[in-house]
C-alpha positions as CSV (number, residue, x, y, z in Angstrom):
1,M,-21.2,34.7,-3.4
2,E,-22.5,31.3,-2.3
3,K,-20.5,29.5,-4.7
4,L,-17.5,31.1,-3.2
5,H,-18.3,30.0,0.2
6,L,-18.3,26.5,-0.9
7,Y,-15.3,26.2,-2.5
8,D,-13.8,27.5,1.1
9,K,-14.2,24.3,2.2
10,I,-12.4,22.4,-0.2
11,L,-8.3,23.5,-1.1
12,S,-7.2,20.6,-3.5
13,P,-7.4,17.2,-4.4
14,L,-4.5,14.9,-3.4
15,L,-3.7,13.1,-6.1
16,T,-1.2,10.7,-5.1
17,E,-0.8,6.6,-6.0
18,K,-2.5,5.4,-3.1
19,T,-5.6,7.9,-3.8
20,T,-6.2,6.9,-7.3
21,N,-6.4,3.4,-5.8
22,L,-9.0,4.5,-3.3
23,S,-11.4,6.1,-6.7
24,E,-11.9,2.1,-7.4
25,Q,-13.4,2.1,-4.0
26,N,-15.4,5.2,-4.8
27,K,-13.8,7.4,-2.6
28,V,-12.1,10.5,-3.0
29,V,-9.4,12.3,-1.1
30,F,-9.1,16.0,-0.3
31,K,-7.1,18.8,1.7
32,V,-9.0,20.9,3.2
33,P,-8.7,23.8,5.8
34,A,-7.8,23.0,9.5
35,S,-11.2,24.5,10.6
36,A,-13.4,22.1,7.9
37,N,-15.9,19.8,9.9
38,K,-17.6,16.9,8.4
39,K,-21.1,18.0,8.7
40,N,-20.0,21.3,6.7
41,L,-17.6,19.4,4.3
42,K,-20.9,17.0,3.3
43,T,-23.1,19.9,2.8
44,N,-20.8,21.5,0.6
45,I,-19.2,18.5,-1.6
46,E,-23.2,17.5,-2.2
47,K,-24.0,21.0,-3.5
48,I,-20.6,21.7,-5.6
49,F,-20.1,18.2,-7.4
50,K,-23.7,16.7,-7.2
51,V,-23.0,13.8,-5.8
52,N,-24.3,11.9,-2.6
53,V,-21.7,11.5,0.2
54,T,-22.2,8.1,2.4
55,K,-19.0,8.6,4.8
56,I,-16.4,10.9,5.7
57,N,-13.0,10.6,7.4
58,I,-10.7,13.3,8.1
59,I,-6.5,13.0,8.9
60,N,-4.8,15.3,10.5
61,K,-1.2,15.0,9.4
62,Q,1.3,17.0,11.8
63,N,3.7,18.8,11.4
64,R,7.5,16.8,10.9
65,T,11.4,17.7,10.5
66,K,12.9,16.1,7.6
67,L,16.4,15.6,6.8
68,T,17.2,17.1,3.0
69,R,20.6,17.5,2.2
70,G,22.4,17.4,5.6
71,K,20.0,20.1,6.5
72,K,17.0,19.7,8.8
73,V,13.8,20.8,7.0
74,K,10.6,21.4,8.8
75,V,7.1,20.1,6.9
76,S,3.7,21.6,7.6
77,G,0.8,19.5,8.0
78,F,-2.1,20.0,7.1
79,K,-5.8,18.5,7.0
80,K,-7.3,15.7,4.6
81,A,-10.5,14.7,4.2
82,I,-11.4,11.3,2.2
83,I,-15.3,11.1,1.3
84,T,-16.9,7.7,0.5
85,L,-19.6,8.2,-2.4
86,K,-22.5,6.4,-3.2
87,K,-22.3,3.4,-5.0
88,G,-21.7,4.0,-8.9
89,Q,-21.5,7.4,-8.3
90,S,-18.2,9.5,-8.9
91,I,-15.9,12.9,-9.3
92,D,-13.8,13.3,-12.1
93,L,-10.9,15.5,-10.7
94,T,-9.2,15.7,-14.3
95,T,-11.8,18.1,-15.6
96,G,-11.6,20.9,-13.0
97,V,-14.6,22.7,-11.4
């Protein structure tokens, strides 16, 4: 049951062109729940992926409305964490956990 608790703090990795460019700087971006904080994320990521985390930045994306086909559509916000790893370490997101 402890493993399930560790994975509750990471919803999914964010794979965009910008995040793949960040991987060259030993950074990985994850979508996290609204209740996540830096201390819990650091311990969970270090236990799950067996890497050393040096820094965590958390960004809270707000809800917004978007115009799609002439109609206003609500886009829900989310929280994302940019995790900086120790130099020389990386997380392979393509293999899955």
